[in-house]
Steps between C-alpha positions, in 0.01 A plus 500: 500500500780739589684419176184571298465836677859598410443394141184715467679795665786482249250488213329814628834683537601404147171626356532831692854555375387433145212746531727765654748453220224540244373812675834682486605404149317355200794461259523722192162423337124478549250291306128550440265488799778592746547809713763695694422652839691715749810315621540303175741598223611392156880497464679495166715195422826679577345667806552850363139623526191414701127574462269543796309733729694767687441807715716813496385583851552208736244642740221487240308209347466698176727364232564422137570211264836545332842372395824584682856371524570196713718569805367858509184624667236714325560763769847555350333655196596228251151399379507457120129440421169553684165367380277731706714812548190723475311322779634314803331187638460339839762227464325276752188494280667504156593220259666479158329242276561332166146399404394196302437713190855646508434838660722654770289670767589678826212465747433685826214345694361350175516841327713533183776758549712427192499248213671430167176425314662205321342169395675171424423295189485158667432323826779527757736638235578833674809534719642802684880511550741751657825515298851591617469818291225622736235450231173337610370303198158337446531227234234301319695209352758684286300823482570793733166633621642773729832611650591765754776645277231598246255618770729670751223721645735799452749345740758732654776243431633382162670158469708352217266346245225762549416720202502868589325710235170522312295297252396717207209288375326497841637835621594340833807583704726276705639740756613550858278675755637591841342403832329769706743436781706222651200329662237577236556335159201668334595717197701810594579828325789392276480306172799376298421412139608506136309771318302391193677741265661447158829558687434332837689572820474417871309751713409522869173687562395659827128496442466656156823703523829370364749437778791342308578406139772275365697546183441281194601138452850488345522126436619390843323728746293813549716812495522648848425174681799342676644235269431184699549273197878545519515448874707196598231389744215516246671339200280188538210717374412604145332838434279571198259759365244404235290751309287394204151552357339282768676592823792679664659354810821477700597168657782338696569128463736272688759342269511169688288295737541479790628854515780588746359850547149627575399844366198719569389858436267670749305828478469638854228723642725811468542459123850350512583194288771278643664199337620229738693175463556200723799269461357157578841377602567798726370616835133515394481878518355720226749749352401828334598530132352838410248761608295727274471802504874508566534878542302823470549520123311170471182681609285566195569837333661637817649804328204581276461512125797556269742466791769240571543362851855413606585331828814686614645275769273597789288766332272540198564747218226606255613665177303626202577344164702711257281767345255498794452740794335460843135595522377370836594297806149423622286193452406369159624817329858445617758475226642687204378635167676590177663839470384514137230286335597230252436531130555274201836662424645395837750231409743490793491263797654496847632162620415391856708196596424205729138584578179315563305599190183708557156356569387310189130597520564760229767299313498289183719200418632526142686169475869417463702754303822699522542811714507729193184346357326548834611864507368562148172335597467745789589797279226403255243556777477862616349385831781257585689630805749217565619161380708207622617166366444224756659158487244223466181474301394866521788658308427862416258682732372855449319724751238774479413762762667538839773259611414349839687296761858548383793391714869422447695185585869444565569197282177416316214668321453621144590810301214742438512766228288807579401733218616862535350823370711706259584770756622230739736359238645845433562546871679167505729610214592819685548304819731256321721794401478715814541232767847376386622862474374586848645183646837572343500856637394378844773236501762761407382724785513213747854406401610863533346532846659175618846609379462841667386348830783248497759773453339718766488214752861408434612857561303548823530161674695508826679202648333340806688504827384344827646566843714199592366441852681171552846642444454739786596819319462807714192663356322822592163635407657739256707223343190289429377717215203432281722367223632234741164389631285233337345698215269344250581781253867404449496117527702323234282352223692174506307389811223339298745279311540271804178323412537516124538126472195424712194385304575661164181345368293724727715802409401446137135479604452126436336400827481137609135399535380272780172312482245557774526142627872538570437822695219342701724206588785730600277710729296212642199625302550859622455399862495760778803330656705607197373859504780758535286811482248693296460847359347698216602240242362198682661229709862381505568134577817305570548200275751229424549348155569134436875568474497647853525865393302737724290762324269788585166479319322831450132431414270769367171481688165569332431800725855631471562873515743449214366386165624337181699811400702491824550125459630541147708802607673305778569201273650706219714710736649226720565282194716773344673617819773285655704626792636368827267732693181428305279198560558242226208375291489122448189474284126549481176308470203623298228238489123547487434795737820453703784755472810394696859627524776269626790678673808393689434422867627750759577321827503813720182646352464881490697783659203629700508178705836620638424872524179467702607206716729612784638148544589455133616859468764435766646228277605760244839647583615822342703327232199293391274807495752681284516201263121497470487874425776462241319203343175693467689794352672273247166354398351848454802617303461204269130575451544875450818508295684181409234250382386454143171656616491811718244419768331687787372258764236740648420284804832449676450419869644257758240232422615500136866450599562126541801338668652169390677251725819716493301816588559642151216749424295454184238741366166339408141578390522684167122500443469881471853576380551705185754498218653835402695607198646825378725752667270650763634337812258209508175687464154357442178666396309346787299765680360320803655355814538124496638234733509545879428869564687506831816414308480782244699819459301766686425697179284210384286470814465858626284781366293269278307787336818674386637162393196440279530846345877468450578126482860423588680244287621190682877495508773278637499690830174323583684166524797643690271669753258208544415475871846617609612137489859580590397702807260228612770239459744708703248593768248219490140531616215678329528754223647839583259787524523756223601769744784281618623442145494871423677640807777729403696466823705197410640483852156371604544186287590303814144557626359353181697174504411297815797263491743789507295691757407226749714193436860423591772658291465321167868542418583258781364220282783570263785244502807717550734201471387433142424846376721727705404817682193693401392838630224475763274743319513324159146350507357835606707666230375263227135543597531878526677527165241277331211710632678817395534370146130404487378831644708706259355305210152551642550879533611515133166352401 
């Protein structure tokens, strides 16, 4: 009896396990008179895709019937097809049925929510199968009754094997439609489609307005779309575009089966199209291939009609076509119009290279022909405004009316020839003659000025002499004259040659580029533990590359007080300036919206950490303070006089003076610096204060009304006076009050400098055994003489 009980128990367990197995997975196919309920799935043979019920909100019973990737959840946003995207169902009351007559029906509480409307030809001949391509196919013997690739329900995701385009005979479109949001797959605002035009292109619509437009098909890709066909990762895929009298469509096919790489293209709720790939032999993580729109110029007709949009590094430049002038910057009227109207006698054209050709709504394809034949064809039509010869089946294309949505590319695009009015061609002839003459005259003037300045500098330069403190020469206040003090006006120009061999690539402007992943790895994904500080630019992090080199990573934040111009300014300046007392640039990273500068790492951080910290300030002996002052002066001399570019820093302060492991000072942060040329003592036309106002020469921050009426030009004195750095380094503590800096009684200097006033005699720190005897009043003498020199210069101004 007991044995019989155990036998029955085992039978029951076996049956339960079988039923549970059937409830979680039903293979890759369904036959007639079978159904799929919540908790059951169909899995493709290679277990790449699965079909079943899912919910995007785990707390809700509302869900959908769809297809998604195996080993990924629908909540990760990788659903490739949804049957009922317009209406959710209660998954506990829903079922997916293949009926006896060959119809696929989605029921909710015996109510039809969605169906294919198909009918099989025989009894039990219909079969539904989920393929490894992600296609759900309903077969009737050898006849395909229905497939999800042909009825995608405007899916937001395109897979290889799906046709993306339109059928001309039925006037139906196979397109992508975005979700409303991440948890609502119902149709959103954005639609990606191929327009049913004689010259079709890819367009993203935001409602009824055009949001983005691609270039034309050139035989291997759409111009302006990242070329994924040549990518090493996506070589297993074949890309094609077919356009004939019946249909026009774009399609990607895998070259082999099974494929080593999975590819998908998704239109997100914000209008962005992203292409992703998954290496099946890798770490099972999706990698981003491309994102569209890629920049601001990818936005449809951003600059307006008859304008060309150019993405200049971190900014956008809109320029009228030759022969056109600006008319408006507002709304739909923005753009340019012709200076003179066209007429049939206008036979000259302006060539615009490497552009996405204009919108083809008002264009005509003329067939394959030579460039000259296409030009003559345009000249024969008085209304023709431009022409181009495109590789591929379109050949010659001519345009009428305004030219819309023009942009330039760096290494792709086509050449567009824009028709010019007669007056415009005459202006071009005069310009061709006048411009070379003016350039030649300007070049002659520049050479003459350079020769004159070189001779003048050679005749006026004085040799630099420093007081030799270590040798113990008997020195008096009168002996330490201004010509013997550290003067940044008479420093020898050979100072900057000490770093001439360091990073010549950067000196030439060819910056090494780091990818964002490397920077994230080096900074531990920009963790707060690696943060060194933050300011107007953004945040600075400490990082370490794979080879062990420590770096400082300067990351432009989205709410930064400094913008793209300051970012570009700092990159271009540091790349061209190399000196022992300037921070060295190691590279940059410009990826997506990230703007990052990689600099050498300064172990002792900034000078203000020593000036304002009494403990650290005591670590600086007089010799070290003198070396720091001299180093800053050498850096300024190089910027103002000896570099290939004459530069005013405009924001020099202790926090922008960095100290390396050997306490060598290096000037940093060139975001608002300016380049100066000419013979006017480093002048700039800037007429507003900039940088840290407490660090400015007093003329720039006092009497603001008079300053606005009579703007003072920014000169090199602004850098030399910045925040009285030398006095702060000698005295320590907070900034000196203006009235202290301007006292005329130089004998009161002792009251200004606390370490001379209150501390022990600083000359006792001097090693007499090594350096010999020094007069007891030498430190006081040096400070007094330095202030005297500064005050005299200030009174002259």
